[in-house]
C-alpha positions in Angstrom: 3.9 23.5 -29.1 1.2 21.2 -30.4 3.7 18.5 -31.3 4.7 18.2 -27.7 1.1 17.7 -26.4 -0.1 14.5 -24.9 -3.4 12.8 -25.7 -5.3 14.5 -22.9 -4.1 18.0 -24.0 -4.9 17.3 -27.6 -8.4 16.3 -26.6 -8.8 19.5 -24.6 -7.6 21.6 -27.6 -9.9 19.9 -30.1 -12.9 20.0 -27.8 -12.3 23.8 -27.2 -12.2 24.3 -31.0 -15.3 22.3 -31.5 -13.6 19.5 -33.4 -14.0 15.7 -32.9 -11.7 14.6 -30.1 -12.0 10.8 -30.4 -9.2 8.6 -31.8 -5.6 7.6 -31.2 -2.8 10.0 -30.5 -1.5 10.3 -34.1 -5.1 10.9 -35.3 -5.6 13.6 -32.7 -2.3 15.2 -33.6 -3.2 15.3 -37.3 -6.5 17.0 -36.5 -4.8 19.6 -34.3 -2.2 20.4 -37.0 -4.9 20.7 -39.6 -6.6 23.1 -37.3 -3.5 25.3 -37.2 -2.9 25.2 -41.0 -6.5 26.2 -41.7 -5.9 29.4 -39.6 -7.2 29.2 -36.0 -8.7 32.0 -34.1 -6.8 34.0 -31.4 -8.8 32.2 -28.7 -7.5 28.9 -30.0 -4.0 30.2 -30.1 -4.3 31.4 -26.5 -5.6 27.9 -25.5 -2.6 26.3 -27.2 -0.2 28.6 -25.2 -2.1 27.9 -22.0 -1.9 24.1 -22.5 1.8 24.4 -23.4 2.5 26.4 -20.2 0.9 23.6 -18.2 2.9 21.0 -20.1 6.3 22.8 -19.9 6.5 25.4 -17.1 8.3 28.6 -18.1 11.7 29.2 -16.6 14.1 32.2 -17.0 16.5 31.2 -19.8 20.0 32.5 -19.9 22.1 32.8 -23.1 23.9 29.6 -22.2 20.5 27.7 -22.1 19.8 28.5 -25.8 22.4 26.1 -27.1 21.1 23.2 -24.9 17.5 23.9 -25.9 18.3 23.8 -29.6 20.6 20.8 -29.4 17.9 18.8 -27.6 15.3 19.8 -30.2 17.7 19.3 -33.1 16.7 22.5 -34.7 19.6 25.0 -35.0 23.3 24.5 -34.1 24.8 26.8 -31.6 26.9 28.6 -34.2 23.8 29.7 -36.0 22.2 31.3 -32.9 23.9 34.7 -33.5 23.0 34.9 -37.2 19.3 35.9 -36.8 16.0 35.2 -35.1 15.9 31.6 -36.2 15.6 30.1 -32.7 12.2 29.3 -31.2 11.9 30.6 -27.7 9.1 29.7 -25.3 5.6 30.8 -26.2 5.8 34.1 -24.1 7.9 35.8 -26.8 6.1 37.2 -29.8 7.3 36.9 -33.3 8.8 40.4 -33.3 10.8 39.8 -30.2 11.9 36.1 -30.9 15.6 37.0 -30.8 15.4 38.9 -27.5 16.6 36.9 -24.5 13.9 35.9 -22.1 15.6 37.7 -19.2 14.9 41.0 -20.9 11.2 40.4 -21.4 8.6 41.3 -18.7 7.7 38.2 -16.6 4.4 36.6 -17.2 2.3 36.5 -14.0 1.9 33.0 -12.5 -1.5 31.5 -12.1 -2.6 29.2 -9.3 -3.0 26.4 -11.8 0.7 26.6 -12.6 2.0 26.3 -9.1 1.8 22.5 -8.8 3.8 22.0 -11.9 6.6 24.2 -10.6 7.0 22.1 -7.4 9.6 19.3 -7.7 8.4 15.7 -7.4 8.1 14.5 -3.8 9.4 11.0 -4.7 12.2 10.0 -7.1 11.0 8.5 -10.4 13.5 5.6 -10.2 14.5 5.0 -6.6 17.1 2.5 -5.6 14.5 -0.1 -4.8 15.6 -3.8 -5.0 13.0 -6.6 -5.2 13.5 -9.7 -3.2 14.6 -12.6 -5.3 12.0 -15.4 -5.9 13.3 -19.0 -5.8 11.0 -20.2 -8.5 12.0 -17.5 -11.1 15.3 -16.7 -12.8 15.4 -13.1 -13.9 16.5 -12.7 -17.6 16.0 -9.0 -18.1 14.6 -5.8 -16.5 11.9 -4.3 -18.8 10.9 -1.5 -16.4 13.1 -0.6 -13.5 11.5 0.0 -10.1 9.6 3.2 -10.6 7.6 5.1 -7.9 3.9 5.3 -8.1 3.8 9.0 -7.1 0.6 10.7 -6.2 0.3 13.6 -8.6 -3.1 15.2 -7.8 -3.6 14.1 -4.2 -7.1 12.8 -4.9 -8.7 9.6 -3.7 -7.7 7.6 -6.8 -4.6 8.0 -8.8 -3.4 6.8 -12.2 0.0 6.1 -13.7 1.1 5.1 -17.3 4.1 2.9 -18.2 5.4 1.7 -21.5 7.9 -1.1 -22.4 9.0 -2.9 -25.6 10.4 -6.3 -26.3 13.4 -7.1 -28.4 13.2 -9.7 -31.2 15.3 -12.0 -29.1 13.0 -11.7 -26.1 10.0 -12.3 -28.3 11.6 -15.5 -29.7 12.4 -16.7 -26.2 8.8 -16.3 -25.0 7.3 -18.0 -28.1 9.6 -21.0 -28.0 8.9 -21.6 -24.3 5.2 -22.2 -24.8 5.4 -25.8 -25.8 7.6 -26.8 -22.9 4.8 -27.3 -20.4 2.6 -30.2 -21.8 -1.1 -29.9 -21.1 -1.0 -26.2 -20.2 -3.7 -24.1 -22.0 -1.6 -21.0 -22.7 1.3 -20.9 -20.3 4.9 -20.0 -21.0 8.0 -20.8 -19.0 9.5 -17.5 -20.1 7.2 -14.8 -18.7 6.7 -11.1 -18.5 6.3 -10.5 -14.7 4.7 -7.5 -13.1 5.7 -6.7 -9.4 4.6 -4.1 -6.9 6.3 -3.3 -3.6 6.7 -0.6 -1.0 9.1 2.2 -2.0 11.8 1.3 0.6 15.5 1.2 -0.1 16.7 -0.2 3.3 16.5 -3.8 2.2 15.2 -6.0 -0.7 11.5 -5.7 -0.8 8.9 -8.5 -1.1 5.8 -8.1 -3.2 3.1 -5.8 -1.8 0.1 -4.5 -3.6 -1.3 -0.9 -3.3 -4.9 -0.6 -2.0 -7.7 -0.6 -4.5 -5.4 -1.7 -7.3 -6.6 -2.0 -10.9 -4.1 -2.8 -13.8 -4.8 -2.6 -17.5 -2.2 -4.1 -20.0 -2.8 -2.9 -23.5 -6.3 -1.8 -22.6 -7.3 -5.2 -21.1 -8.0 -5.6 -17.4 -5.3 -7.7 -15.8 -6.4 -10.4 -13.3 -4.8 -10.0 -9.9 -4.6 -12.5 -7.0 -7.7 -12.7 -4.9 -8.0 -11.1 -1.5 -7.1 -13.1 1.6 -9.7 -13.6 4.3 -9.3 -10.9 7.0 -7.4 -12.0 10.1 -9.4 -9.9 12.5 -12.6 -8.0 12.6 -12.5 -4.7 10.8 -9.2 -5.4 9.1 -8.8 -4.4 5.5 -8.5 -7.4 3.2 -5.1 -7.8 1.5 -3.9 -9.6 -1.6 -1.3 -12.4 -1.2 2.3 -11.3 -1.8 3.1 -12.7 -5.2 4.1 -11.4 -8.7 1.6 -11.1 -11.6 2.1 -13.0 -14.9 1.0 -10.6 -17.7 2.4 -12.6 -20.6 -1.1 -13.5 -22.0 -1.9 -9.7 -22.3 1.5 -8.7 -23.8 1.9 -8.0 -27.5 4.6 -10.5 -28.6 6.0 -8.1 -31.2 9.3 -6.2 -31.4 7.7 -3.3 -33.3 4.6 -2.5 -31.2 5.2 -1.2 -27.6 3.2 -2.4 -24.6 1.3 0.0 -22.3 0.4 -0.5 -18.6 -2.1 1.7 -16.8 -2.2 1.5 -13.0 -5.0 2.8 -10.8 -4.7 2.8 -7.0 -5.6 4.7 -3.8 -2.6 6.7 -2.5 -1.9 6.5 1.2 -0.4 9.3 3.3 3.2 8.7 4.3 3.5 5.5 2.1 4.5 5.1 -1.5 4.7 2.1 -3.8 7.0 1.0 -6.6 6.3 -0.9 -9.9 8.7 -3.0 -12.0 8.5 -5.4 -14.9 10.9 -8.3 -15.5 11.5 -11.0 -18.1 11.8 -14.2 -16.1 11.9 -18.0 -16.5 9.6 -20.0 -14.3 11.2 -23.0 -12.5 9.7 -26.1 -11.0 10.2 -27.9 -7.7 12.1 -30.7 -9.5 14.6 -28.1 -10.9 15.0 -26.6 -7.4 15.6 -30.0 -5.9 18.3 -30.7 -8.5 20.0 -27.3 -7.7 19.8 -28.2 -4.0 21.5 -31.5 -4.6 24.1 -29.8 -6.7 25.1 -27.6 -3.7 26.3 -30.8 -2.0 25.5 -32.6 1.2 26.5 -31.1 4.5 29.3 -32.9 6.4 27.9 -35.4 9.0 30.4 -33.9 11.6 28.2 -30.8 11.8 25.2 -32.8 13.0 27.4 -34.8 15.4 28.7 -31.6 16.9 25.2 -30.3 17.3 24.2 -33.6 19.1 27.1 -33.4 21.5 26.2 -29.8 22.2 22.6 -30.7 23.0 23.5 -33.6 25.2 26.3 -31.9 27.1 25.5 -31.9 30.8 24.7 -28.5 32.2 26.3 -28.1 35.7 23.5 -25.7 36.8 20.8 -28.1 35.7 19.5 -30.8 38.0 18.3 -32.9 35.0 20.9 -34.5 32.8 20.0 -35.6 29.2 21.8 -38.7 28.1 20.1 -39.5 24.9 18.0 -37.9 22.2 15.2 -39.6 20.1 14.7 -38.4 16.5 12.1 -39.6 14.0 13.0 -40.7 10.5 9.5 -39.8 9.3 8.8 -36.5 7.5 6.5 -34.2 9.6 4.9 -33.0 6.3 3.9 -36.2 4.6 4.2 -38.7 7.5 6.4 -40.9 5.3 10.0 -42.0 5.6 12.5 -39.4 4.6 14.1 -39.6 1.2 16.1 -36.3 1.0 16.6 -35.2 4.7 16.7 -31.4 4.8 16.5 -28.4 7.2 17.5 -24.8 7.3 20.9 -23.6 8.5 19.1 -21.3 10.9 17.2 -24.1 12.6 18.5 -25.4 15.9 16.7 -28.8 16.0 18.0 -32.1 14.6 14.6 -33.2 13.1 14.7 -33.1 9.3 11.9 -32.8 6.7 11.8 -34.2 3.1 13.2 -31.6 0.6 11.1 -32.8 -2.3 7.8 -32.5 -0.5 8.8 -29.2 1.1 9.5 -27.7 -2.4 6.3 -29.0 -3.8 4.2 -27.4 -1.1 6.0 -24.0 -1.6 5.5 -24.3 -5.3 1.8 -24.2 -4.8 1.7 -21.8 -1.9 5.0 -20.1 -1.1 5.4 -19.8 2.7 8.9 -21.0 3.2 8.3 -21.9 6.9 9.9 -24.8 8.7 7.3 -27.5 9.5 9.2 -28.4 12.7 9.8 -25.0 14.5 7.6 -22.7 12.3 10.6 -20.3 11.7 11.5 -19.0 8.3 13.3 -21.5 6.1 14.0 -19.9 2.7 15.4 -21.8 -0.2 18.8 -20.3 0.0 19.2 -21.5 3.6 18.3 -25.1 3.0 20.9 -27.9 3.4 20.9 -31.7 3.0 22.0 -33.4 6.2 24.8 -35.9 5.6 24.4 -37.7 8.9 20.7 -38.5 8.3 21.6 -39.6 4.7 24.0 -42.2 6.3 21.4 -43.3 8.8 18.7 -43.7 6.1 21.0 -45.7 3.9 22.2 -48.1 6.7 18.9 -48.5 8.6 15.9 -49.5 6.6 13.7 -51.3 9.1 13.1 -48.6 11.8 11.3 -45.3 11.9 13.0 -43.8 15.0 16.6 -43.6 16.2 18.3 -42.6 19.4 21.4 -40.4 19.6 24.0 -40.8 22.4 26.3 -38.3 24.1 29.3 -39.2 21.9 27.3 -38.6 18.7 26.6 -42.3 18.0 23.1 -43.6 17.3 21.1 -46.8 17.6 17.7 -47.8 16.1 14.7 -47.9 18.3 12.3 -50.9 18.4 10.4 -51.3 15.2 6.7 -50.6 15.3 5.9 -54.1 14.0 6.9 -55.8 17.2 4.7 -53.4 19.2 1.8 -54.3 16.9 2.3 -58.0 17.5 2.3 -57.5 21.3 -0.9 -55.6 21.1 -2.5 -58.2 18.9 -1.5 -61.0 21.3 -2.9 -59.2 24.3 -6.1 -58.5 22.4 -6.4 -62.1 21.4 -6.0 -63.3 25.1 -8.6 -60.8 26.1 -11.1 -62.1 23.6 -10.5 -65.7 24.9 -11.1 -64.6 28.4 -14.4 -62.9 27.4 -15.5 -66.2 25.6 -14.8 -68.2 28.8 -16.8 -65.8 30.9 -19.7 -66.0 28.5 -19.7 -69.8 28.6 -19.7 -69.8 32.4 -22.7 -67.4 32.5 -24.6 -69.6 30.0 -24.1 -72.7 32.2 -25.3 -70.7 35.3 -28.4 -69.7 33.4 -29.1 -73.3 32.5 -28.7 -74.5 36.1 -31.1 -71.9 37.4 -33.7 -72.8 34.8 -33.6 -76.5 35.8 -33.9 -75.8 39.4 -36.9 -73.5 38.7 -38.8 -76.2 36.8 -38.1 -79.0 39.4 -39.2 -77.3 42.6 -42.1 -75.0 42.0 -43.7 -75.1 45.4 -40.6 -74.2 47.4 -39.1 -70.9 48.6 -38.4 -68.3 45.9 -35.1 -66.4 45.6 -34.0 -63.6 43.4 -31.8 -64.6 40.4 -30.2 -62.2 38.0 -29.5 -63.2 34.4 -25.8 -62.6 33.7 -26.2 -63.3 29.9 -28.0 -60.0 29.4 -26.0 -56.9 28.5 -26.7 -54.3 31.2 -23.8 -52.0 30.3 -25.8 -50.1 27.8 -27.3 -46.8 28.9 -30.2 -47.0 26.5 -31.6 -50.4 27.7 -33.6 -50.8 30.8 -32.2 -53.0 33.6 -33.6 -56.6 33.5 -36.6 -57.4 35.7 -36.1 -59.5 38.8 -37.2 -63.2 38.5 -38.6 -65.3 41.4 -37.3 -68.8 41.3 -38.5 -71.6 43.8 -35.7 -73.5 45.6 -35.4 -76.1 48.3 -34.4 -73.8 51.1 -30.8 -73.0 49.9 -29.9 -70.7 47.1 -28.0 -72.2 44.1 -24.4 -71.1 43.8 
């Protein structure tokens, strides 16, 4: 019975007997066995039976169950069961009645503490949950299959323990991948990846963290993605949906297992799943190469889409005869190099594949920058028609499609800039001429004022002063003597 105890049960037993209950499991187990060999009191024996009952609930055994019980324990073969009382039945049977079947013994009354252990688990331990495939990771192996984080005690916080081990080949793969990334402090391209998701089997699940999550790997706290800012007032903050790289905390050894302890807050009507994978991290350059390897889409597909968009609708009063499309990427505002869009998009405008993959490598959103719809990696295509246009037309940034699928370049921006510069230059010359005329007028008025001081005065406004500013005060009126007629 003691050999089947867990760490918590061994600590309870040693604490009940007044022994030291600190140390690892094998140390606690050694202390408990020494307690038995030294001759324990009846109270300690009853405590062992009580803990064993909680560990393995009693069930009514039939004669056919004895063979299964001893084959699993590896104690006595089925042929030796009838030779004598050599079999070890559950703890309810005394030594004198060890050979008596359990069905003939009086049943032991159930206690309230035993009832939760008799109930079947509400959630399957390994449900048929499938995680959504991530474009930047290739899965090499499944270290822990998707396992339910089932709430055992129904309290506010719950805890679950997991264990996995690496093979010598997997350890070698991780160690040899460390030097592939130059300049990285302690990063590996082959990683041990921890993922959480909702326990749903209807479709592949994306990453989703349980509330109030804390993870320890081999006794060390695992850093998790930071919380996103709340979208509305009073909303509970959530972590971004992404996997967790636990490679720096994993024991890279084939002989020592790794332990994961998960603490979270269970939710009513919702359960979560945990899984661990051995993956290889990919870069945007690798994904671009894989996208090119898929091939370029036939230009006839885009021509058919153009004809469909420009086909006259008999019910519409407005007929569209042409369609203007830019050759600039909406993400980087630069000329397209690898024109790309999703198959699910209905627009002709493309975006640059290299820039799109680089942005999703830093922050995976996979949203089309043109129509804001989902554009996942497996739906991306390289447009063959735009590749032809970019290769044949190098001096324009915008083209126009016709009804028959043909195209023509629009006027380059350089000519428009020259026209603007010419008009601006002519405007400057006109302003200079007006300024010279105003200066000459001011000179004439000054001469007339000095020559005829005793004659009639008229109001003259100085045109050389800038009166368009709101901050300056308007110029004061000046009286100028003239010979009876005002100067022009």
